[in-house]
LOVO-142185 format. One line per field, with one value per residue (C-alpha): residue number from 0; x, y, z; residue in three letters. Coordinates in nm, 2 decimals. Last residue first. Example, Ala and Ser with C-alpha at 12.3 -4.5 7.8 and 13.67 -1.06 7.14 Angstrom:
<sites>
resi <- (1 0)
xx <- (1.37 1.23)
yy <- (-0.11 -0.45)
zz <- (0.71 0.78)
resn <- (SER ALA)
</sites>
This chain:
<sites>
resi <- (412 411 410 409 408 407 406 405 404 403 402 401 400 399 398 397 396 395 394 393 392 391 390 389 388 387 386 385 384 383 382 381 380 379 378 377 376 375 374 373 372 371 370 369 368 367 366 365 364 363 362 361 360 359 358 357 356 355 354 353 352 351 350 349 348 347 346 345 344 343 342 341 340 339 338 337 336 335 334 333 332 331 330 329 328 327 326 325 324 323 322 321 320 319 318 317 316 315 314 313 312 311 310 309 308 307 306 305 304 303 302 301 300 299 298 297 296 295 294 293 292 291 290 289 288 287 286 285 284 283 282 281 280 279 278 277 276 275 274 273 272 271 270 269 268 267 266 265 264 263 262 261 260 259 258 257 256 255 254 253 252 251 250 249 248 247 246 245 244 243 242 241 240 239 238 237 236 235 234 233 232 231 230 229 228 227 226 225 224 223 222 221 220 219 218 217 216 215 214 213 212 211 210 209 208 207 206 205 204 203 202 201 200 199 198 197 196 195 194 193 192 191 190 189 188 187 186 185 184 183 182 181 180 179 178 177 176 175 174 173 172 171 170 169 168 167 166 165 164 163 162 161 160 159 158 157 156 155 154 153 152 151 150 149 148 147 146 145 144 143 142 141 140 139 138 137 136 135 134 133 132 131 130 129 128 127 126 125 124 123 122 121 120 119 118 117 116 115 114 113 112 111 110 109 108 107 106 105 104 103 102 101 100 99 98 97 96 95 94 93 92 91 90 89 88 87 86 85 84 83 82 81 80 79 78 77 76 75 74 73 72 71 70 69 68 67 66 65 64 63 62 61 60 59 58 57 56 55 54 53 52 51 50 49 48 47 46 45 44 43 42 41 40 39 38 37 36 35 34 33 32 31 30 29 28 27 26 25 24 23 22 21 20 19 18 17 16 15 14 13 12 11 10 9 8 7 6 5 4 3 2 1 0)
xx <- (8.61 8.68 8.90 9.09 9.37 9.25 9.14 8.80 8.94 9.21 8.96 8.73 9.00 9.13 8.78 8.74 9.07 8.96 8.64 8.84 9.09 8.81 8.66 8.98 9.03 9.13 9.30 9.25 9.51 9.76 9.76 9.71 9.73 9.91 9.72 9.65 9.59 9.62 9.86 10.00 10.08 10.05 10.18 10.12 10.42 10.27 10.52 10.39 10.06 10.17 10.38 10.07 9.97 10.19 10.53 10.68 11.02 10.91 10.99 10.90 10.69 10.63 10.31 10.30 10.04 9.70 9.51 9.24 9.41 9.77 9.67 9.47 9.76 10.00 9.74 9.72 10.09 10.18 9.89 10.02 10.36 10.65 10.80 10.80 10.63 10.91 11.00 10.90 11.14 11.21 10.95 10.98 10.72 10.72 11.05 11.17 11.53 11.70 11.99 12.16 12.36 12.72 12.77 13.06 13.01 12.64 12.71 12.96 12.71 12.44 12.66 12.73 12.36 12.28 12.54 12.41 12.05 12.14 12.31 12.01 11.79 11.94 12.09 12.04 11.66 11.70 11.63 11.36 11.46 11.24 11.36 11.17 11.27 11.26 11.46 11.50 11.70 11.62 11.83 11.60 11.59 11.36 11.05 10.83 11.09 11.09 10.85 10.85 11.02 10.88 11.10 11.47 11.56 11.75 11.68 11.81 11.88 11.70 11.42 11.23 11.32 11.40 11.71 11.89 12.15 12.40 12.53 12.47 12.75 12.75 12.37 12.41 12.63 12.31 12.28 12.57 12.37 12.07 12.30 12.45 12.10 12.01 12.32 12.22 11.86 11.97 12.18 12.36 12.34 12.54 12.79 12.50 12.47 12.28 12.04 11.93 11.94 11.79 12.01 12.05 11.81 11.79 11.48 11.48 11.15 11.23 11.05 11.21 11.10 11.25 11.21 10.92 10.86 10.60 10.46 10.29 10.32 10.16 9.85 9.93 9.93 10.13 10.04 9.96 9.68 9.49 9.60 9.56 9.62 9.66 9.53 9.69 9.79 9.45 9.37 9.08 9.21 9.48 9.23 9.42 9.77 9.69 9.37 9.53 9.82 9.58 9.38 9.43 9.81 9.80 10.07 9.91 9.75 9.65 9.44 9.13 9.07 8.82 8.87 8.68 8.68 8.65 8.63 8.77 8.68 8.46 8.08 7.89 7.52 7.57 7.44 7.67 7.98 7.91 7.86 8.19 8.39 8.20 8.27 8.64 8.65 8.47 8.71 9.01 8.91 8.82 9.19 9.35 9.20 8.87 9.01 8.98 8.77 8.76 8.62 8.74 8.56 8.55 8.43 8.28 8.30 8.25 8.19 8.44 8.74 8.52 8.63 8.94 9.15 9.47 9.29 9.19 9.55 9.57 9.28 9.34 9.45 9.21 9.09 8.88 9.15 9.15 9.22 9.11 9.15 9.15 9.06 9.15 8.98 8.64 8.57 8.32 8.35 8.19 8.14 8.28 8.26 8.53 8.50 8.76 8.64 8.86 8.68 8.61 8.27 8.45 8.82 9.04 8.97 9.09 8.98 9.02 8.68 8.64 8.31 8.17 7.97 7.88 7.73 7.75 7.44 7.45 7.24 7.43 7.75 7.59 7.47 7.82 7.98 7.77 7.85 8.22 8.23 8.08 8.33 8.65 8.85 8.74 8.98 9.27 9.56 9.63 9.26 9.28 9.07 8.76 8.58 8.23 8.12 8.38 8.23 7.88 8.00 8.24 7.96 7.74 8.02 8.06 7.69 7.69 7.97 7.83 7.76 8.13 8.12 7.84 8.02 8.32 8.09 7.93 8.26 8.40 8.08)
yy <- (7.19 7.13 7.33 7.21 7.45 7.72 7.59 7.76 8.10 8.09 7.96 8.25 8.52 8.36 8.37 8.73 8.81 8.64 8.85 9.17 9.07 8.98 9.33 9.49 9.80 10.14 10.46 10.72 10.95 10.75 10.70 10.32 10.20 9.88 9.65 9.43 9.07 9.07 8.98 9.12 8.86 8.88 8.65 8.79 8.88 9.21 9.38 9.17 9.33 9.68 9.56 9.44 9.81 9.84 10.01 10.01 9.85 9.50 9.15 8.82 8.51 8.42 8.21 7.97 8.06 7.91 8.22 8.04 7.71 7.84 8.16 7.95 7.72 8.02 8.20 7.89 7.82 8.18 8.20 7.88 8.03 7.83 8.14 8.32 8.67 8.92 9.11 9.47 9.71 10.02 10.30 10.67 10.91 11.28 11.34 11.70 11.78 12.12 12.26 12.58 12.77 12.90 12.74 12.50 12.44 12.38 12.14 11.94 11.93 11.79 11.50 11.41 11.44 11.20 10.95 10.95 10.91 10.61 10.45 10.54 10.37 10.04 9.83 9.46 9.53 9.68 10.05 10.24 10.62 10.90 11.25 11.58 11.92 12.27 12.58 12.91 13.22 13.21 13.41 13.66 13.74 13.46 13.54 13.34 13.25 12.89 12.63 12.29 11.99 11.64 11.34 11.29 10.92 10.67 10.31 10.00 9.70 9.40 9.60 9.40 9.21 8.84 8.88 9.08 9.34 9.53 9.86 10.10 10.36 10.32 10.39 10.66 10.85 10.97 11.20 11.41 11.52 11.62 11.80 12.00 12.09 12.20 12.43 12.59 12.63 12.80 13.05 13.25 13.62 13.94 13.74 13.66 14.02 13.99 13.74 13.99 13.86 13.59 13.45 13.08 12.82 12.46 12.26 11.88 11.70 11.33 11.01 10.70 10.35 10.01 9.75 9.51 9.14 8.87 8.99 8.72 8.81 8.57 8.76 8.77 9.15 9.18 9.26 9.51 9.60 9.26 9.23 8.88 8.85 8.57 8.51 8.25 8.49 8.66 9.01 9.22 9.27 9.48 9.77 10.09 10.01 9.76 9.94 10.28 10.15 9.99 10.32 10.66 10.64 10.45 10.67 10.89 10.65 10.39 10.65 10.45 10.08 9.83 9.50 9.19 8.91 8.54 8.33 7.98 7.65 7.85 7.85 7.78 7.85 7.90 8.26 8.33 8.18 8.38 8.70 8.67 8.62 8.91 9.14 9.06 9.14 9.47 9.61 9.47 9.63 9.94 9.99 10.12 9.96 10.16 10.44 10.72 10.61 10.36 10.01 9.78 9.49 9.67 10.00 10.10 10.45 10.52 10.88 11.03 11.05 11.22 11.08 11.11 11.22 11.41 11.75 11.67 11.70 11.50 11.27 11.30 10.98 10.73 10.62 10.31 10.06 9.68 9.40 9.04 8.88 8.51 8.46 8.19 8.04 8.13 7.77 7.66 8.01 8.34 8.60 8.93 9.29 9.53 9.90 10.17 10.53 10.85 11.08 11.44 11.45 11.51 11.50 11.79 11.68 11.33 11.07 10.71 10.54 10.17 10.07 9.72 9.48 9.13 8.81 8.93 8.83 9.09 9.41 9.53 9.54 9.77 10.02 10.01 10.09 10.41 10.52 10.44 10.64 10.94 10.92 10.85 11.17 11.53 11.61 11.84 11.60 11.64 11.60 11.25 11.18 10.96 11.06 10.92 10.85 10.58 10.37 10.37 10.28 10.01 9.85 9.86 9.70 9.42 9.35 9.33 9.08 8.87 8.55 8.45 8.47 8.23 7.99 8.00 7.92 7.62 7.49 7.49 7.34)
zz <- (8.48 8.84 9.07 9.38 9.31 9.07 8.73 8.71 8.80 8.53 8.28 8.35 8.32 8.00 7.86 7.95 7.79 7.47 7.46 7.50 7.23 6.99 7.05 6.95 7.17 7.04 7.14 6.86 7.01 7.22 7.60 7.55 7.20 7.31 7.07 7.37 7.47 7.85 8.13 8.45 8.72 9.09 9.37 9.73 9.95 10.05 9.82 9.54 9.61 9.53 9.25 9.06 9.04 8.73 8.67 8.32 8.27 8.23 8.35 8.18 8.18 7.81 7.75 7.46 7.20 7.11 7.23 7.44 7.55 7.56 7.74 7.99 8.07 8.11 8.34 8.56 8.58 8.67 8.92 9.09 9.15 8.99 8.82 9.15 9.14 9.16 9.48 9.43 9.26 9.45 9.41 9.33 9.19 9.13 9.31 9.32 9.25 9.27 9.06 9.14 8.88 8.86 8.52 8.57 8.94 8.91 8.62 8.83 9.12 8.89 8.78 9.15 9.23 8.95 9.06 9.42 9.30 9.10 9.40 9.61 9.35 9.43 9.14 9.07 9.07 8.72 8.70 8.52 8.53 8.39 8.39 8.39 8.27 8.42 8.34 8.53 8.47 8.10 7.85 7.68 7.31 7.19 7.40 7.63 7.88 8.02 7.89 8.06 7.91 7.97 7.90 7.97 7.97 8.19 8.11 8.30 8.07 7.93 7.75 7.82 8.13 8.20 7.99 8.26 8.16 8.37 8.25 8.54 8.50 8.12 8.09 8.35 8.11 7.94 8.25 8.12 7.81 8.02 8.26 7.97 7.86 8.21 8.21 7.88 7.99 8.32 8.14 8.41 8.34 8.27 8.05 7.82 7.69 7.36 7.52 7.77 8.13 8.36 8.63 8.71 8.85 8.72 8.82 8.78 8.82 8.87 8.81 8.97 8.90 9.01 8.74 8.73 8.77 8.68 8.35 8.15 7.79 7.53 7.44 7.07 7.05 7.37 7.73 8.00 8.23 8.27 8.64 8.78 9.15 9.41 9.76 9.99 10.27 10.26 10.14 10.24 10.60 10.46 10.43 10.49 10.36 10.08 9.98 9.97 9.77 9.52 9.47 9.63 9.63 9.30 9.13 8.87 8.61 8.87 9.06 9.14 9.16 9.03 9.21 9.09 9.35 9.26 9.57 9.54 9.36 9.12 9.17 8.85 8.80 8.43 8.45 8.74 8.58 8.26 8.45 8.63 8.31 8.14 8.43 8.42 8.05 8.10 8.35 8.16 7.83 8.03 8.12 7.92 7.61 7.59 7.80 7.55 7.26 6.97 6.96 6.69 6.51 6.18 6.33 6.66 6.79 7.16 7.24 7.49 7.25 6.99 6.66 6.43 6.72 6.64 6.66 7.01 7.14 7.46 7.55 7.93 8.10 8.24 8.58 8.66 8.71 8.68 8.92 8.90 9.24 9.30 9.66 9.91 10.22 10.07 9.94 9.68 9.55 9.63 9.36 9.51 9.38 9.52 9.43 9.48 9.50 9.51 9.75 9.83 9.66 9.33 9.39 9.53 9.89 9.84 10.10 9.97 9.94 9.97 9.81 9.86 9.65 9.78 9.66 9.29 9.09 8.81 8.78 9.08 8.88 8.62 8.89 9.05 8.72 8.68 9.03 8.98 8.66 8.84 9.13 8.93 8.97 8.91 8.62 8.54 8.54 8.92 8.98 8.82 8.51 8.51 8.19 8.17 7.81 7.77 8.05 7.90 7.55 7.69 7.88 7.56 7.35 7.60 7.61 7.23 7.24 7.53 7.33 7.33 7.71 7.72 7.49 7.73 8.02 7.85 7.73 8.09 8.23)
resn <- (ASP LYS GLY GLY SER THR LYS MET ALA THR LEU ALA CYS VAL LYS ALA ASP GLY ILE LEU ASN ASP LEU ILE CYS SER GLU ASN PRO GLN HIS ALA THR GLU GLU LEU ARG ALA SER VAL VAL ALA PRO LEU GLY LEU ARG ARG PHE VAL ALA ALA VAL THR GLY GLY GLY ILE GLY MET PRO LYS ALA LYS VAL GLY HIS ILE GLU LYS ILE ALA GLU SER ILE LEU ARG VAL ILE GLU ALA ASP LEU PRO THR PRO PRO ALA ALA GLU SER ARG GLN ALA THR GLU PHE ALA ILE LYS VAL GLY TYR ARG LYS GLU VAL ALA LYS ALA LEU LYS ARG ILE GLU ALA GLU VAL ALA LYS LEU LYS TYR GLN PRO LEU VAL ARG SER ASP PHE CYS PHE VAL ASP GLU GLY PRO ILE THR ASN ILE ASN PRO VAL ASN ALA GLU LYS LYS THR PRO GLU PHE THR SER MET PRO PRO PHE TYR LEU LYS ASP LYS LYS PRO PHE LYS LYS TYR LEU GLY GLN LEU ARG THR VAL LEU ASP SER ALA ALA LYS PHE ALA ASN ARG GLY GLN ASP PRO MET SER ALA HIS CYS GLN LYS GLY ARG THR THR ILE LYS LEU TRP TRP LEU SER LYS GLU ALA ILE GLU VAL MET SER GLY ASP ALA GLU GLY GLY ASP PRO VAL LEU PHE MET ASP ALA LYS GLY PHE LEU GLU PRO HIS LYS GLU ALA LEU TYR ILE ALA GLY TYR ASP SER GLY THR GLU GLU ASP ALA VAL PHE MET LEU ALA LEU ASP VAL PRO PRO ARG TYR GLY CYS GLU MET MET ALA ARG ALA ALA LEU MET SER ALA VAL VAL ALA GLN GLN ASN ASP GLU VAL GLY ARG GLY TYR LEU LYS GLY ASN GLU VAL HIS LEU THR TYR PRO ASP THR LYS TRP LEU LYS ARG GLU GLY PRO PRO VAL ILE ASP LEU HIS SER MET ILE TRP LEU THR LYS LYS SER SER GLN GLY ARG TRP ARG ALA VAL ILE ASN PRO ARG ILE GLY ASN LYS ALA GLN GLN HIS PRO ALA ASN TYR TRP GLN ILE ASP ASP PHE GLN LEU LYS ARG LEU GLU GLN ASP LEU TRP VAL ALA LYS ASP HIS GLU GLY GLU GLY GLY SER SER PRO ALA ILE ALA PRO ILE ALA THR LEU GLY ARG GLN LEU GLU VAL ALA TYR ASP ARG TYR SER GLU ILE LYS LYS LEU ILE GLN GLU LYS MET)
</sites>
């Protein structure tokens, strides 16, 4: 049966391209990023799911007034197994990020372009590769008349790109009845070019918006003002000292240390000859679990107070996102073993369980005490202009998904 299912998946290449074409044509951008949310893409996907033989398809709508029709939809499609006492969840997300500067795109980001085995368009890798791969795995089982040892549930969530409050977090908090104590999760939303990465742990994450307020004045008379930009620049420099303050390393993670980086910079005054009275920048911290975020916060506030005193400014902090590291998925968890065996069989490489700095929705379910891994074969073009997906990678991911489902405890192949 295993070879029959893998052969079926291999035959779905044209089907995979058409699914990608349809998904790419429907932007699903969060309202906070200038979009309407995932509603239209969810409607289209629901129609495609209902063409297959799923036993059950349900919507779980998170209320969000700013989104189209006031909802952020999450879809669960279930193919029942020989036993329903346990579920293997394959989770992907419907939302995408905006295309960014259009001039950097060689093709229309919302029109799928296929060339030399690659698919180009916004969202094709992040996370439509996973959306489509999971559907291919399920369809192959259905058409081969195969029921896996346990339930296979495909979860398509909203809001992954902007915090998951309306997606995975909403489901975990408002619909905990969906998840059994023996369930496990595969999240194809991160990986390496050879497919070897199996992410089992994440760092703590803290995104800060830092506003420095001084006094605006003419640039030729700086003593009459308090330069918010100068003070903020000093704080940026001092914040690099966090690397020395929190120096521990852990080889499980890549990179192996905590990271503290200034990122987004907002515009202040529009002209050159005015000293700005307000300046805003953002700061991204990814902190090893050996440290608590409250310790990092205390040090940042200490540095800010020193800057306030030196320049006579006030510094305010606004948290955009903050989460302590979830408990890692144990190395000996069944899902780690299963995905590692599937990677070896399909990609011919040894799996590398590891921790990462980037946050994923897997952490939501780790906090429920459920084992979750993140793994896919990716080019890592997510969020870039000319985002692309290698069709061979998508087909390979689908095969890994199928093998993982087939080899769950009590499974037969």
